[in-house]
N, CA and C of each residue as an Amber inpcrd file, in Angstrom:
protein
   543
  61.8290000 233.6110000   2.3650000  63.0280000 232.9790000   2.9730000
  62.8800000 231.7780000   3.5700000  62.0480000 231.8260000   4.6820000
  61.7060000 231.2170000   5.8720000  60.5270000 229.8840000   5.1610000
  60.0080000 230.0930000   4.0450000  59.4570000 229.1350000   3.3600000
  60.4920000 228.1510000   2.9300000  61.2350000 228.7100000   2.2420000
  62.7250000 228.1390000   1.5450000  63.1470000 227.1380000   2.4490000
  63.2910000 227.4720000   3.7160000  64.2730000 226.8950000   4.5740000
  63.3910000 225.6290000   5.5060000  61.8050000 226.3980000   5.7320000
  61.2210000 225.0960000   6.0540000  60.8510000 223.5630000   4.9540000
  61.0950000 224.3450000   3.8890000  60.8050000 223.2760000   2.3790000
  61.8510000 222.3140000   2.4590000  63.3070000 223.3170000   2.8650000
  65.0160000 222.4300000   3.1070000  64.7250000 221.7330000   3.8400000
  64.2070000 221.9500000   5.0710000  64.4610000 221.0830000   6.4370000
  63.3780000 219.9350000   6.3190000  62.3610000 220.2030000   5.3280000
  61.5090000 218.7960000   5.4720000  62.2780000 218.0390000   4.6220000
  62.9500000 218.6370000   3.5710000  63.1410000 217.5170000   2.6410000
  64.5560000 216.9480000   3.3930000  65.3440000 217.5610000   4.0190000
  66.8440000 217.1190000   4.6910000  65.7910000 215.7650000   5.6270000
  64.8370000 216.1030000   6.4230000  64.2450000 215.4040000   7.3270000
  64.0310000 214.3770000   6.5500000  62.9000000 214.4220000   5.3690000
  62.5420000 213.0670000   4.6590000  63.6640000 211.9640000   4.1140000
  64.1810000 212.8310000   3.5470000  65.7950000 212.2420000   3.3980000
  66.4970000 211.1810000   4.2040000  66.8370000 211.4810000   5.5360000
  67.3310000 211.2590000   6.3250000  66.2170000 210.0410000   6.9030000
  64.8470000 210.4070000   6.9160000  64.1380000 209.1650000   7.1720000
  64.2750000 208.0850000   6.1200000  64.3160000 208.4440000   5.2350000
  64.5120000 207.1820000   3.9350000  65.8160000 206.4890000   4.3400000
  67.3030000 207.3560000   4.4940000  68.3510000 206.3590000   4.6100000
  67.6480000 205.2300000   5.8810000  67.7770000 206.2060000   6.8560000
  67.4300000 204.8660000   8.1180000  66.6620000 204.0600000   7.7500000
  65.1660000 204.3700000   7.3350000  65.0670000 203.1320000   6.7660000
  65.7010000 202.0630000   5.8450000  66.2630000 202.6820000   4.9570000
  67.1520000 201.8520000   4.2540000  68.4180000 200.8420000   4.9130000
  68.9920000 201.8270000   6.2280000  69.8900000 201.0120000   6.6250000
  69.1470000 199.9670000   7.5970000  67.8440000 200.1620000   7.9450000
  67.4290000 199.2240000   9.0130000  67.0690000 198.2000000   7.9990000
  66.4640000 198.2280000   6.7360000  66.5320000 196.9090000   5.5080000
  67.8630000 196.2630000   5.4680000  68.6840000 197.1620000   5.3190000
  69.8520000 196.5920000   4.7570000  70.5830000 195.3640000   6.0700000
  70.1940000 195.8410000   7.0480000  70.6100000 195.1470000   8.4500000
  69.6860000 193.9240000   8.7330000  68.5070000 194.4790000   8.6290000
  67.5810000 193.0620000   8.7620000  68.0530000 191.9800000   7.8180000
  68.4690000 192.4540000   6.5140000  68.2820000 191.6650000   5.1760000
  69.8690000 190.6520000   5.6500000  70.6780000 191.3560000   6.3110000
  72.2930000 190.8450000   6.8040000  71.8390000 189.5850000   7.9120000
  70.7630000 190.1360000   8.6950000  70.9610000 189.3030000   9.9910000
  69.8910000 187.8670000   9.7060000  69.1710000 187.9320000   8.5250000
  68.3070000 187.1330000   8.0120000  69.1290000 186.0530000   7.0800000
  69.9990000 186.7200000   6.4160000  71.2130000 186.0580000   5.5480000
  71.9320000 185.1230000   6.8090000  72.3470000 185.4340000   7.6660000
  73.4740000 185.0320000   8.6070000  72.4460000 184.0420000   8.9490000
  71.4510000 184.4390000   9.6350000  70.1890000 183.1970000  10.2150000
  70.2480000 182.0020000   9.1990000  69.7950000 182.7760000   8.3790000
  69.8960000 181.3640000   7.2340000  71.1470000 180.5840000   6.8510000
  72.3300000 180.9920000   7.3140000  73.6660000 180.2400000   7.1190000
  73.4570000 179.2270000   8.0420000  73.3880000 180.1780000   9.2580000
  73.7500000 178.8850000  10.9450000  72.3590000 178.1110000  10.7220000
  71.3220000 178.6500000   9.9710000  70.3790000 177.1200000   9.8550000
  70.8040000 175.9480000   9.3380000  71.2700000 176.5680000   7.9910000
  71.3750000 175.6850000   6.8780000  72.7040000 174.7710000   7.2410000
  73.7160000 175.4800000   7.8050000  75.2860000 174.5720000   8.2920000
  74.4940000 173.8470000   9.8540000  73.7450000 174.2340000  10.1240000
  73.2280000 173.4770000  11.1870000  72.5730000 172.0090000  11.1330000
  71.9140000 172.1660000   9.7660000  70.9090000 171.1700000   9.2870000
  71.6930000 170.0410000   8.4840000  72.8830000 171.0410000   8.0550000
  73.9660000 169.6640000   7.2260000  75.0470000 169.0720000   8.3510000
  75.2030000 169.7850000   9.4190000  75.8310000 168.8400000  10.2860000
  74.8160000 167.8340000  11.0930000  73.9190000 168.0370000  11.3980000
  73.2740000 167.1590000  11.8040000  72.7040000 165.5590000  11.1480000
  72.3140000 166.1900000   9.4630000  72.3390000 165.2870000   8.4820000
  73.3890000 164.2750000   8.6940000  74.7500000 165.1760000   8.0010000
  75.9740000 164.0970000   8.0950000  76.1310000 163.2490000   9.4770000
  76.0510000 163.9320000  10.9320000  75.9650000 163.4660000  11.7850000
  74.9290000 162.0070000  12.0070000  74.0160000 162.1230000  11.5150000
  72.8360000 161.1950000  11.8710000  73.4270000 159.9500000  10.6860000
  73.8210000 160.2390000   9.5880000  74.2640000 159.1840000   8.7740000
  75.5260000 158.5620000   9.2270000  76.8190000 159.5050000   9.9590000
  77.9140000 158.3600000  10.5330000  77.2870000 157.6620000  11.5560000
  76.3010000 158.5050000  12.4020000  75.8590000 157.1450000  13.2750000
  75.2720000 156.0820000  13.2350000  74.3590000 156.1720000  11.6330000
  73.9170000 155.1730000  11.7420000  74.7700000 153.9490000  11.1610000
  76.0960000 154.6340000  10.3800000  77.3740000 153.8330000  10.1280000
  77.6660000 153.4940000  11.2150000  78.1270000 154.1190000  12.2310000
  78.6640000 153.3960000  13.0870000  77.8770000 152.1700000  13.9380000
  76.4860000 152.5040000  13.5700000  76.0770000 150.9680000  14.1600000
  76.1410000 149.7800000  13.3720000  76.3310000 150.1420000  12.1900000
  76.4340000 149.1730000  11.0380000  77.4750000 148.2500000  11.5290000
  78.8130000 149.2520000  11.5310000  80.0700000 148.7900000  12.0590000
  80.1860000 147.7320000  13.2560000  79.5570000 148.2980000  14.0280000
  79.1780000 147.8740000  15.6540000  78.7480000 146.6490000  15.4660000
  77.4580000 146.4790000  14.6420000  76.8870000 144.9450000  14.1510000
  77.9360000 143.9340000  13.5730000  79.1190000 144.4210000  13.4310000
  79.3440000 143.4740000  12.4300000  80.1390000 142.3940000  13.3240000
  80.6510000 142.8620000  14.3630000  81.5380000 142.0370000  15.3050000
  80.8510000 140.5170000  15.6430000  79.6130000 140.3650000  15.3150000
  78.6830000 139.1130000  15.6810000  78.7690000 138.4940000  14.4280000
  79.2410000 138.8880000  13.1990000  79.4680000 138.1090000  12.3550000
  80.5970000 136.9850000  12.3790000  80.5700000 135.8460000  11.8530000
  82.2420000 135.1550000  11.8180000  82.4120000 134.5080000  10.7250000
  81.3770000 134.5240000   9.6720000  81.6610000 134.4170000   8.1640000
  82.4420000 135.5680000   7.6540000  84.0580000 135.2010000   6.7070000
  84.3940000 136.0930000   6.4680000  83.7890000 136.9870000   5.1280000
  82.9210000 135.7270000   4.5460000  82.7160000 136.5770000   3.3000000
  81.1620000 137.3980000   3.3870000  80.6800000 137.2370000   4.6600000
  79.7450000 137.7930000   5.0800000  80.0870000 139.2680000   5.6430000
  81.2730000 139.2920000   6.2520000  81.4490000 140.5630000   6.8880000
  82.0350000 141.1450000   5.8610000  82.9250000 140.6210000   4.5840000
  83.6340000 141.1770000   3.6160000  82.2380000 142.0020000   2.9100000
  81.2240000 141.3990000   2.5770000  79.9140000 142.0330000   2.0060000
  79.0490000 142.7800000   2.4330000  79.2140000 142.9980000   3.5730000
  78.9120000 144.2820000   4.7120000  79.7570000 145.7360000   4.8110000
  80.8600000 145.1090000   4.7630000  81.8540000 146.2980000   4.5790000
  82.0970000 146.8450000   3.6110000  81.5560000 146.1900000   2.0150000
  81.8030000 146.6840000   1.0860000  80.3090000 147.5690000   0.9930000
  79.5010000 147.0080000   1.4860000  78.1660000 147.8860000   1.5710000
  78.1860000 149.0590000   2.5340000  78.9720000 149.1790000   3.3290000
  79.1920000 150.0300000   4.3180000  80.2760000 151.3210000   3.8670000
  80.8010000 150.7500000   3.0130000  81.5980000 151.6540000   2.1190000
  81.1850000 152.1360000   0.9860000  79.9610000 151.7600000   0.5400000
  79.1020000 152.3470000  -0.1500000  77.8770000 153.0430000   0.3560000
  77.3420000 153.2700000   1.4080000  76.6710000 153.6630000   2.1500000
  77.4930000 155.0330000   2.4780000  78.7260000 154.8820000   2.9810000
  79.8000000 156.2250000   3.4590000  79.6240000 157.2750000   1.5810000
  80.0210000 155.8660000   0.8250000  80.4310000 156.8650000  -0.1320000
  79.3600000 157.6180000  -0.6790000  78.1980000 156.9520000  -0.7610000
  76.8510000 157.6650000  -1.3170000  76.4240000 158.9120000  -0.1920000
  77.0300000 158.7220000   1.0330000  76.6870000 159.6430000   1.9860000
  77.3490000 161.2000000   1.8600000  78.7490000 160.7830000   1.5800000
  79.6310000 161.8920000   1.1080000  79.3540000 162.6830000   0.0240000
  78.6820000 161.7730000  -0.6720000  78.1090000 162.5590000  -2.4030000
  76.9610000 163.1600000  -1.6700000  76.4480000 162.5920000  -1.3670000
  74.8050000 163.5670000  -0.6500000  75.1940000 164.8900000  -0.3760000
  75.9680000 164.4150000   0.5260000  76.7700000 165.7810000   1.6760000
  77.1100000 166.9840000   0.2820000  77.7910000 166.3350000   0.1080000
  78.4730000 167.1460000  -1.4630000  77.9180000 167.7530000  -1.7120000
  76.8330000 167.3310000  -2.6140000  75.6380000 167.8590000  -3.3140000
  74.7430000 168.7740000  -2.8640000  74.2930000 168.5730000  -1.4610000
  73.6310000 169.7490000  -0.7940000  74.9040000 170.6580000   0.1000000
  75.7830000 170.3730000   0.0440000  76.5890000 171.6720000   0.7390000
  76.9810000 172.5020000  -0.9490000  76.7490000 171.8640000  -1.9950000
  77.2800000 173.0920000  -3.1890000  75.8000000 173.5980000  -3.4010000
  74.7970000 172.7120000  -3.3240000  73.4080000 173.6920000  -3.4660000
  73.1580000 174.4730000  -2.6460000  73.7170000 174.4770000  -0.9190000
  73.4400000 175.5280000  -0.1750000  74.5820000 176.6450000  -0.4710000
  76.0470000 176.4080000  -0.6190000  76.7530000 177.0530000  -1.2060000
  76.1670000 178.2930000  -2.1230000  75.2770000 177.4150000  -3.6130000
  75.3490000 178.2900000  -4.3200000  74.0870000 179.4530000  -4.3140000
  73.1600000 179.2210000  -3.3700000  72.1500000 179.6540000  -2.6960000
  72.7210000 180.5390000  -1.6360000  73.5750000 180.7310000  -0.9020000
  74.2380000 181.9400000  -0.3170000  75.0680000 182.9520000  -1.0990000
  75.5030000 182.1770000  -2.1510000  76.6980000 182.8030000  -2.7290000
  75.4420000 184.0070000  -3.8140000  74.2890000 183.5630000  -4.1820000
  73.6730000 184.3620000  -4.9700000  73.0920000 185.3200000  -3.6280000
  72.7940000 184.8930000  -2.7530000  72.2470000 185.7470000  -1.5610000
  73.2010000 187.0770000  -1.2290000  74.3200000 186.6040000  -1.1650000
  75.6470000 187.3430000  -0.5630000  75.3730000 188.2260000  -2.2040000
  75.2800000 188.2600000  -3.2540000  75.5900000 188.4610000  -4.5020000
  74.2770000 189.8430000  -4.2870000  72.9450000 189.5790000  -4.1390000
  72.1500000 190.0000000  -3.9720000  72.2710000 191.2430000  -2.9220000
  72.6020000 190.5580000  -1.8420000  73.3970000 191.7000000  -0.7470000
  74.1990000 192.8630000  -1.1260000  75.0440000 192.2020000  -1.9320000
  76.0550000 193.3320000  -2.0500000  75.8300000 194.2530000  -3.3470000
  74.8350000 194.0430000  -3.9170000  74.4450000 194.5270000  -5.3470000
  73.4020000 195.8080000  -4.4200000  72.5360000 195.3210000  -3.6170000
  71.3670000 196.1800000  -2.5450000  72.4670000 197.3310000  -1.7030000
  73.7570000 196.4880000  -1.3380000  74.3240000 197.7180000  -0.6780000
  75.1230000 198.6610000  -1.5530000  75.6830000 198.3750000  -2.7610000
  75.8740000 199.7090000  -3.7790000  75.3360000 200.4140000  -4.1370000
  73.6720000 199.4000000  -4.0670000  72.3270000 200.5730000  -4.6030000
  71.6480000 201.8810000  -3.4650000  72.3220000 201.1880000  -2.1950000
  71.7730000 202.0570000  -1.2060000  73.2250000 203.0560000  -1.0590000
  74.3820000 202.4350000  -1.2560000  75.0050000 203.8600000  -1.2450000
  75.5500000 204.7360000  -2.1580000  74.7220000 204.0540000  -3.4850000
  74.6860000 205.1110000  -4.4210000  73.5860000 205.9440000  -4.1570000
  72.5080000 205.6790000  -3.6600000  71.3230000 206.4250000  -3.5360000
  71.4980000 207.2760000  -2.3410000  72.5130000 206.7210000  -1.4140000
  72.2140000 207.7670000   0.1280000  73.6540000 209.0830000  -0.6030000
  74.5390000 208.8480000  -1.6620000  75.5000000 209.8800000  -1.9290000
  74.9970000 210.6490000  -3.1070000  73.7070000 210.3480000  -3.9580000
  73.4850000 210.6130000  -5.1020000  72.1880000 211.6150000  -4.7020000
  72.4320000 213.0470000  -4.9680000  71.4110000 213.8520000  -5.4410000
  69.9070000 213.2850000  -6.2860000  69.0640000 213.1090000  -5.9030000
  67.8990000 212.7500000  -6.9060000  67.5260000 213.7980000  -7.7960000
  67.4290000 214.6710000  -7.6200000  66.7900000 216.0510000  -8.4380000
  67.9690000 215.6010000  -9.6950000  69.1840000 215.9990000  -9.1960000
  70.3310000 216.2110000 -10.0570000  71.0000000 215.1360000 -10.5280000
  71.4060000 214.3590000 -10.2310000  71.7980000 212.7520000 -10.3110000
  73.2380000 213.2150000 -10.3690000  73.7700000 214.3240000  -9.4590000
  75.3250000 214.3260000  -9.0690000  75.5440000 214.0660000  -7.7470000
  76.8150000 213.9720000  -7.2230000  77.1310000 213.8450000  -6.0640000
  76.5070000 214.6500000  -5.0700000  76.0970000 214.5020000  -3.8680000
  75.5160000 215.3250000  -3.2090000  76.0280000 215.9940000  -1.8810000
  75.3220000 216.4960000  -0.9900000  76.5490000 217.6750000  -0.0650000
  77.2580000 216.5430000   0.7570000  76.8280000 215.4480000   1.3010000
  77.8250000 214.6000000   2.3670000  79.1490000 214.3160000   1.3200000
  78.8790000 213.9210000   0.2620000  79.9890000 213.7240000  -0.7550000
  80.8720000 214.6140000  -1.0740000  80.3770000 215.6690000  -1.4250000
  81.1220000 216.7650000  -1.5540000  81.9370000 217.1600000  -0.0120000
  81.4790000 217.3420000   0.8270000  82.1770000 217.3360000   2.1090000
  83.4100000 216.3130000   2.5580000  82.8340000 215.2090000   2.1110000
  84.0470000 214.2990000   2.4470000  85.0470000 214.3330000   1.4310000
  84.7990000 215.1340000   0.2800000  85.8280000 215.0420000  -0.9500000
  86.4650000 216.2320000  -0.3330000  85.7970000 217.1730000   0.1370000
  86.7310000 218.4990000   0.7260000  87.9070000 218.2310000   1.7850000
  87.1960000 217.5580000   2.4130000  87.8480000 217.1010000   3.5780000
  89.2740000 216.0110000   2.9360000  89.0220000 215.1940000   2.0130000
  90.2580000 214.4360000   1.5940000  91.3310000 216.0270000   0.6460000
  90.3300000 216.6770000   0.3500000  91.3730000 217.5490000  -0.6770000
  92.1050000 218.3380000   0.1690000  91.7230000 218.5930000   0.9890000
  92.4340000 219.7240000   2.0650000  93.5810000 219.0650000   3.0200000
  93.9350000 218.1890000   2.8550000  95.3430000 217.4640000   3.6410000
  96.1550000 217.6680000   2.8830000  97.1040000 218.4120000   3.7340000
  98.6520000 218.8770000   3.4480000  99.2500000 218.0000000   2.6470000
  98.8670000 216.9690000   2.5780000  99.6650000 215.9390000   1.6810000
  99.1900000 216.1040000  -0.0060000  98.0910000 216.9470000  -0.2480000
  97.7170000 216.9890000  -1.7320000  97.9250000 217.8680000  -2.7110000
  97.8230000 217.5100000  -3.8180000  98.2930000 218.6300000  -4.6480000
  97.4580000 219.7160000  -4.5100000  97.9770000 220.8230000  -4.9380000
  96.8000000 222.2620000  -4.7450000  95.3960000 221.6770000  -5.3750000
  94.1630000 222.8250000  -5.4180000  93.0120000 222.2800000  -6.6090000
  92.4400000 223.6120000  -6.2160000  91.5680000 223.7460000  -7.3710000
  90.6140000 225.0360000  -7.1170000  89.2570000 224.2710000  -7.1500000
  88.5840000 225.1340000  -6.4930000  86.8060000 225.1270000  -6.0620000
  86.5470000 225.9480000  -6.7340000  85.3530000 225.9830000  -7.6240000
  84.4190000 226.8920000  -8.2070000  83.2860000 226.6060000  -7.6500000
  82.6800000 228.1030000  -7.2440000  80.7380000 227.8110000  -6.4760000
  80.2830000 228.5450000  -7.7740000  79.2970000 227.8320000  -8.0660000
  78.1700000 228.3440000  -9.5940000  76.6640000 228.4290000  -8.8470000
  76.4310000 229.9330000  -9.1860000  75.4450000 230.0180000  -9.0910000
  74.1500000 230.2280000  -9.8180000  73.2460000 229.6290000  -9.8160000
  72.2810000 230.1050000 -11.1150000  71.3480000 230.9830000 -10.8260000
  71.6590000 232.0240000 -11.4400000  71.0830000 233.2330000 -11.5740000
  69.4450000 233.1740000 -11.5660000  68.8060000 233.7070000 -10.8830000
  66.9840000 234.0000000 -11.1950000  66.6170000 232.7980000 -11.2230000
  67.1010000 231.9010000 -10.6090000  66.1660000 230.4030000 -10.0240000
  64.6770000 230.4060000  -9.9070000  64.7250000 231.4140000  -8.5360000
  63.5040000 232.1190000  -8.0860000  62.5800000 232.4360000  -9.1450000
  62.9920000 233.2940000 -10.0280000  62.0650000 233.7310000 -10.7780000
  61.7940000 232.3670000 -12.0720000  62.8680000 231.6570000 -12.4200000
  62.6140000 230.4990000 -13.1760000  60.8330000 229.8160000 -12.5900000
  61.4100000 229.2940000 -11.2960000  60.5190000 228.6390000 -10.2770000
  58.9790000 229.5350000 -10.3230000  58.9660000 230.6350000 -10.4060000
  57.7930000 231.6080000 -10.0770000  57.2020000 231.8340000 -11.1560000
  58.2030000 231.7880000 -12.1280000  57.3440000 232.3110000 -13.7970000
  56.5340000 230.3760000 -14.2300000  57.7250000 230.0410000 -14.2930000
  57.1590000 228.5210000 -15.3510000  56.9000000 227.1780000 -14.1420000
  56.9130000 227.2350000 -12.9480000  56.7820000 226.2950000 -12.1940000
  58.2110000 225.5400000 -11.5630000  58.0910000 224.8840000 -10.5420000
  59.1640000 224.2200000  -9.7670000  59.6360000 223.0840000 -10.8420000
  58.7200000 222.6960000 -11.6630000  59.1420000 221.5700000 -12.7450000
  60.2380000 222.0610000 -13.5360000  59.9720000 223.0050000 -14.0640000
  61.2740000 223.9490000 -15.0770000  62.2880000 224.4270000 -13.9360000
  62.0770000 224.5980000 -12.9290000  63.3500000 225.0600000 -12.2020000
  64.1200000 224.0540000 -11.8020000  63.3840000 222.6490000 -11.4150000
  64.2490000 221.3130000 -11.3090000  64.6430000 220.6870000 -12.5860000
  64.0330000 220.9160000 -13.7650000  64.7680000 220.9530000 -14.7550000
  65.9720000 221.4910000 -15.1500000  66.2000000 222.8700000 -15.0610000
  67.1670000 223.7160000 -15.0910000  68.5150000 223.6960000 -14.5590000
  67.9650000 223.1860000 -12.8820000  68.9970000 222.2690000 -12.1050000
  69.6630000 221.5110000 -12.6830000  68.7140000 220.3040000 -13.0100000
  69.5360000 219.0940000 -13.8050000  70.5220000 219.1980000 -14.8970000
  69.8950000 219.8390000 -15.8650000  70.2770000 220.6450000 -16.9410000
  71.8680000 221.2340000 -16.3060000  72.0060000 222.2080000 -15.5470000
  73.0910000 222.4530000 -14.9270000  74.3710000 221.8210000 -14.5330000
  73.6310000 220.7120000 -13.5630000  74.1710000 219.8180000 -12.9990000
  74.9660000 219.0140000 -13.7250000  74.5720000 218.4140000 -15.0510000
  74.7420000 217.4190000 -16.2510000  76.0480000 218.0260000 -17.1270000
  75.5400000 219.6790000 -16.9970000  76.5960000 220.2430000 -18.0380000
  77.9700000 220.2420000 -17.3570000  77.8610000 220.5970000 -16.0430000
  78.8890000 220.5580000 -14.9490000  79.6180000 219.2510000 -15.0650000
  78.6190000 218.6910000 -14.9390000  79.3090000 217.1520000 -14.1880000
  80.6570000 216.7690000 -15.8020000
């Protein structure tokens, strides 16, 4: 019995350490994604400000011109340059937005996978004890409809493990869990 408790304790510690490592990786991914967003937006703003400053300088230079045709020509050139700046900035932002959306989708997928992993027993493929306890807490609320809780014990599992090995016992637990699910 002591050996079984020791094995269970080690398994719980291992699962907890894996969960903590996964959470740390997820947080690092989120921080990296946020840093990427801030860097990208900052660079976009710098590029836009630089383009607008250059345009402002060219507008300021117009005051020395006296020929209306030259003024008109330079104004038309500057309007074209501003339109091109707008097109370039829009294209750059759309590319950035697309990359960020892809990154968010990846992070959302990783989060769902992590949540599934954290709530699923790896041996049986069914919800683990944490989910069971949360579900029971929800179900015992006074406003909930009555329910029945059944407890199942697999007779002679130790005998199966001792006689046919733990792999056979694991297959038996997986089979019973799938049948009950």
